[in-house]
Backbone bond lengths (Angstrom), bond angles and torsions (degrees), N, CA, C in turn:
res aa  C-N    CA-C-N  psi(-1)  N-CA   C-N-CA  omega(-1)  CA-C   N-CA-C  phi
1 L - - - 1.458 - - 1.529 111.46 -
2 F 1.333 118.15 -43.24 1.452 121.03 -174.89 1.524 113.06 -104.37
3 R 1.312 118.12 18.88 1.453 121.32 -175.86 1.515 114.21 -56.30
4 S 1.317 117.86 -45.33 1.458 119.31 -171.47 1.520 113.28 -96.55
5 C 1.311 117.78 -0.67 1.471 120.52 177.35 1.513 109.01 -73.62
6 G 1.294 116.10 159.18 1.449 118.14 176.79 1.507 111.19 169.70
7 M 1.313 113.62 -169.91 1.447 121.45 177.47 1.524 107.39 -102.60
8 G 1.318 115.23 146.99 1.447 119.99 177.93 1.514 110.37 -135.59
9 Y 1.306 115.51 152.30 1.466 121.75 174.27 1.518 106.31 -120.63
10 F 1.317 115.72 121.77 1.459 121.83 -178.20 1.524 108.88 -124.50
11 Y 1.316 115.50 154.02 1.469 119.88 178.21 1.524 107.94 -143.26
12 G 1.305 115.49 136.69 1.459 120.26 177.43 1.513 110.44 153.26
13 H 1.311 115.77 -152.85 1.458 120.49 -178.11 1.520 110.30 -134.89
14 S 1.323 114.45 152.81 1.461 121.71 175.44 1.523 109.28 -95.30
15 F 1.313 116.36 159.07 1.457 122.38 169.68 1.520 106.60 -96.54
16 V 1.334 116.62 124.81 1.462 120.15 -176.54 1.525 110.86 -128.98
17 Q 1.310 114.56 154.42 1.467 121.74 176.18 1.521 106.82 -129.16
18 S 1.313 115.52 124.49 1.453 122.43 178.37 1.522 109.10 -112.82
19 Q 1.295 115.40 154.77 1.463 119.47 174.35 1.529 111.13 -63.55
20 Y 1.331 117.04 -15.76 1.461 121.51 -178.50 1.526 113.14 -92.35
21 N 1.335 117.44 -4.78 1.464 121.53 179.82 1.517 109.23 -119.29
22 E 1.323 115.89 137.43 1.459 119.34 177.28 1.522 111.62 -70.87
23 Q 1.312 116.54 -35.01 1.461 122.45 -176.87 1.530 109.35 -120.58
24 P 1.325 117.04 156.64 1.463 119.23 173.51 1.531 110.88 -60.03
25 V 1.310 115.07 150.10 1.467 121.30 178.97 1.522 109.28 -129.12
26 L 1.324 114.78 163.31 1.457 120.30 174.93 1.521 108.76 -84.84
27 Y 1.295 116.29 128.74 1.467 121.65 172.26 1.522 106.79 -69.30
28 P 1.316 119.80 152.31 1.462 119.54 178.65 1.531 111.98 -57.34
29 K 1.328 115.74 144.34 1.462 120.19 177.43 1.523 109.35 -63.53
30 G 1.318 114.39 144.04 1.448 118.85 178.26 1.510 111.34 -169.78
31 P 1.342 115.19 167.24 1.457 120.44 179.34 1.523 110.76 -90.71
32 L 1.313 115.16 158.37 1.463 120.82 171.92 1.522 108.55 -145.03
33 Y 1.317 114.68 119.81 1.461 123.15 172.42 1.522 104.35 -101.56
34 T 1.318 117.65 120.27 1.452 120.04 -169.51 1.523 111.94 -152.18
35 A 1.311 115.36 155.60 1.464 120.87 171.37 1.523 107.22 -84.76
36 V 1.310 116.38 142.58 1.464 120.45 -179.34 1.525 109.72 -128.73
37 P 1.335 116.77 145.08 1.458 119.20 -179.99 1.529 112.88 -70.82
38 S 1.323 116.70 -29.15 1.457 121.69 178.88 1.526 107.32 -160.22
39 R 1.324 116.37 112.14 1.464 118.92 -176.09 1.515 112.28 -66.99
40 S 1.316 118.11 -26.78 1.457 119.19 -179.26 1.535 112.44 -84.52
41 F 1.322 118.29 -35.72 1.466 120.58 -177.66 1.524 113.34 -98.30
42 F 1.315 118.17 -25.44 1.471 122.21 -179.12 1.528 109.57 -131.21
43 P 1.342 117.84 69.47 1.464 120.61 -177.26 1.529 111.80 -80.61
44 R 1.330 114.62 61.49 1.468 119.93 -179.05 1.517 108.15 -161.80
45 G 1.331 114.91 163.89 1.455 119.90 178.66 1.519 111.60 -92.37
46 F 1.325 115.21 145.30 1.465 122.66 177.08 1.525 108.10 -120.80
47 L 1.309 116.67 116.28 1.463 121.39 -177.20 1.526 111.90 -58.00
48 W 1.327 117.40 -45.83 1.459 121.48 -178.91 1.533 110.45 -57.39
49 D 1.321 116.58 -47.09 1.465 121.16 -176.76 1.525 112.55 -68.02
50 E 1.328 115.81 -31.78 1.464 119.35 -170.34 1.524 113.40 -58.78
51 G 1.319 117.46 -40.10 1.464 119.14 178.40 1.510 112.03 -58.52
52 F 1.318 116.46 -40.67 1.461 120.53 179.43 1.526 111.72 -73.11
53 H 1.332 116.67 -41.67 1.468 119.33 177.80 1.522 110.51 -58.25
54 Q 1.329 115.34 -43.31 1.464 118.24 -175.16 1.524 113.29 -73.90
55 L 1.317 118.41 -19.40 1.468 118.80 171.34 1.527 109.69 -60.30
56 L 1.318 116.40 -40.58 1.466 120.76 178.34 1.528 111.11 -75.26
57 V 1.325 117.42 -48.97 1.468 120.65 -177.41 1.524 110.49 -59.69
58 S 1.333 117.75 -38.03 1.469 120.86 -177.37 1.526 112.17 -64.46
59 K 1.318 118.13 -25.25 1.470 120.30 175.08 1.528 110.26 -67.95
60 W 1.325 115.58 -33.91 1.448 121.10 -178.23 1.531 111.23 -85.08
61 D 1.365 115.92 -46.06 1.459 119.91 -177.11 1.529 110.13 -152.72
62 P 1.329 117.14 95.50 1.471 119.93 -177.76 1.534 113.80 -62.95
63 V 1.313 117.67 -25.44 1.466 120.54 178.81 1.530 109.80 -65.29
64 I 1.330 116.70 -43.25 1.463 119.57 177.64 1.521 109.88 -61.41
65 S 1.319 117.75 -42.85 1.472 120.20 179.13 1.519 111.81 -60.95
66 R 1.314 116.90 -41.06 1.474 119.16 178.35 1.526 110.70 -64.19
67 E 1.329 117.44 -39.39 1.468 120.99 178.11 1.527 110.89 -64.08
68 V 1.318 116.68 -44.29 1.466 120.96 -179.79 1.524 110.03 -62.57
69 I 1.316 116.89 -47.13 1.473 120.37 -179.89 1.523 110.23 -61.37
70 A 1.326 117.37 -40.61 1.464 120.60 178.32 1.528 110.89 -61.57
71 H 1.320 117.41 -40.27 1.468 120.40 177.93 1.532 110.10 -61.01
72 W 1.331 116.27 -45.22 1.471 118.72 179.82 1.528 111.34 -64.81
73 L 1.319 117.30 -42.94 1.472 119.41 -179.44 1.526 111.71 -65.73
74 D 1.323 117.50 -29.76 1.467 120.87 176.02 1.526 112.24 -64.74
75 L 1.327 117.17 -17.94 1.472 121.34 179.57 1.530 112.82 -87.45
76 M 1.325 117.22 -1.37 1.462 121.14 -178.88 1.529 110.73 -71.97
77 N 1.335 115.61 135.64 1.467 118.62 177.86 1.527 110.75 -91.72
78 I 1.318 115.85 -176.66 1.460 121.56 -175.72 1.531 112.94 -62.95
79 E 1.333 116.85 -23.44 1.465 121.28 178.30 1.531 112.20 -84.90
80 G 1.320 117.72 -3.86 1.460 121.45 -177.06 1.514 113.32 86.39
81 W 1.316 116.81 10.99 1.464 122.02 -177.73 1.520 110.81 -94.71
82 I 1.332 115.74 138.68 1.460 122.96 172.94 1.525 106.68 -119.26
83 P 1.322 118.37 124.07 1.473 118.77 176.15 1.530 110.00 -54.34
84 R 1.317 116.37 131.97 1.461 120.34 -170.64 1.506 114.85 -74.37
85 E 1.316 118.19 -21.97 1.461 121.65 170.80 1.515 107.23 -123.36
86 Q 1.313 116.16 134.43 1.459 121.17 179.10 1.526 108.68 -106.84
87 I 1.314 114.21 96.54 1.467 122.11 -179.65 1.523 105.16 -106.94
88 L 1.327 116.70 89.59 1.456 120.98 -161.70 1.518 117.03 -96.66
89 D 1.313 119.06 -14.71 1.465 117.83 -177.14 1.517 110.18 -140.99
90 S 1.322 115.31 171.35 1.465 119.87 -175.92 1.524 112.09 -64.59
91 E 1.316 117.86 -34.45 1.469 119.94 177.60 1.532 110.37 -62.83
92 S 1.315 116.75 -45.53 1.464 120.37 178.02 1.519 110.79 -63.71
93 R 1.325 116.70 -44.57 1.469 120.15 -179.00 1.524 112.03 -62.33
94 S 1.325 117.22 -29.10 1.460 119.90 -179.82 1.530 112.15 -68.42
95 K 1.314 117.60 -16.55 1.467 121.29 -178.70 1.527 112.76 -104.21
96 V 1.318 116.78 4.68 1.465 120.95 -176.96 1.523 109.04 -115.40
97 P 1.327 118.11 130.69 1.464 119.20 175.07 1.532 110.71 -55.71
98 A 1.315 116.59 139.43 1.472 122.34 -173.36 1.525 112.98 -52.25
99 E 1.324 117.54 -36.25 1.470 119.55 -176.42 1.536 113.03 -68.49
100 F 1.337 118.07 -11.98 1.463 120.68 -179.81 1.521 113.52 -104.66
101 V 1.319 118.13 -6.16 1.463 120.96 -177.06 1.527 111.34 -69.01
102 L 1.310 117.14 -44.26 1.459 120.88 -178.84 1.528 109.87 -74.18
103 Q 1.322 116.30 124.42 1.462 122.19 178.41 1.526 108.92 -99.45
104 R 1.313 116.22 127.54 1.463 121.56 -177.30 1.521 110.47 -107.37
105 N 1.343 115.92 135.77 1.457 118.47 -174.28 1.527 114.27 -72.46
106 Q 1.328 118.34 -6.90 1.461 118.58 173.61 1.528 110.88 -84.48
107 N 1.340 117.02 -7.39 1.470 122.03 176.39 1.519 108.74 -100.07
108 A 1.297 115.20 127.60 1.466 119.50 -179.63 1.519 109.22 -141.96
109 N 1.303 115.55 168.61 1.459 122.83 176.69 1.520 109.29 -119.81
110 P 1.329 116.90 156.61 1.470 118.93 172.19 1.529 109.32 -58.21
111 P 1.304 116.88 147.59 1.479 120.80 -174.52 1.530 112.67 -77.93
112 T 1.334 116.80 71.51 1.465 120.35 -177.11 1.527 113.04 -67.86
113 L 1.326 117.88 -17.56 1.468 118.60 176.32 1.522 110.93 -60.51
114 F 1.334 117.20 -27.10 1.461 120.44 179.07 1.526 111.74 -64.97
115 L 1.329 118.20 -27.85 1.464 120.27 176.46 1.531 110.06 -60.95
116 T 1.324 115.39 -46.50 1.461 119.54 -179.56 1.524 111.03 -71.89
117 L 1.326 117.45 -41.21 1.468 119.36 177.77 1.523 110.67 -58.08
118 H 1.320 116.97 -44.06 1.461 121.59 178.84 1.531 110.13 -60.18
119 K 1.329 116.74 -45.45 1.463 120.68 179.97 1.530 111.31 -63.87
120 L 1.320 117.03 -43.23 1.466 120.10 179.45 1.530 110.84 -61.98
121 L 1.318 117.15 -40.51 1.472 120.53 178.04 1.526 111.16 -67.00
122 Q 1.326 116.72 -41.64 1.469 120.64 177.29 1.529 110.35 -60.29
123 D 1.326 116.35 -44.03 1.461 120.74 -179.15 1.527 110.93 -64.96
124 R 1.314 118.06 -36.59 1.485 120.75 178.48 1.506 111.17 -68.23
125 K 1.347 116.43 -37.98 1.472 119.84 179.49 1.520 111.24 -64.71
126 S 1.329 116.70 -33.18 1.471 120.01 -176.13 1.528 113.20 -82.21
127 T 1.334 117.83 -6.08 1.480 119.16 178.81 1.502 112.27 -101.07
C-alpha cells in the first residue's frame, strides 16, 4: 500500500496566474522538501495533502515535519497565498496534464498545515 510514498526534494519554479497579471508568470525559484503520495506518478508537492502527511511524519520525526512546513511557508507570496500544487521542474511537468500546470491564485486549499502545527505545539507543551 505505501510502497511508492515517500519524501521528495524538488527545486524550480511554478507557473502562476494572478488576478493582478494579464499573463501567467514564473513564481520565484525555490526548494521544496515534501511528502508525496507517489514519487513516480505524482512527483510534486500538494499543499492540501501536506498537513495530513505531516501529522504522520511528525510522530516519527518532528524535526522533519518542521522543515517541511518551513519549506511550504517559504513559498507564500505577499498576499498570503501558496500555490496548491508545486510542479517545480520539467520532469514533474512532464507527468502533469497541461491544464493543471498553471496555478491560479483564486484557487486555494483549506489550511491543513495548521493541523500539524497545532499538534507540534501541543507535543512541545507536554514535554
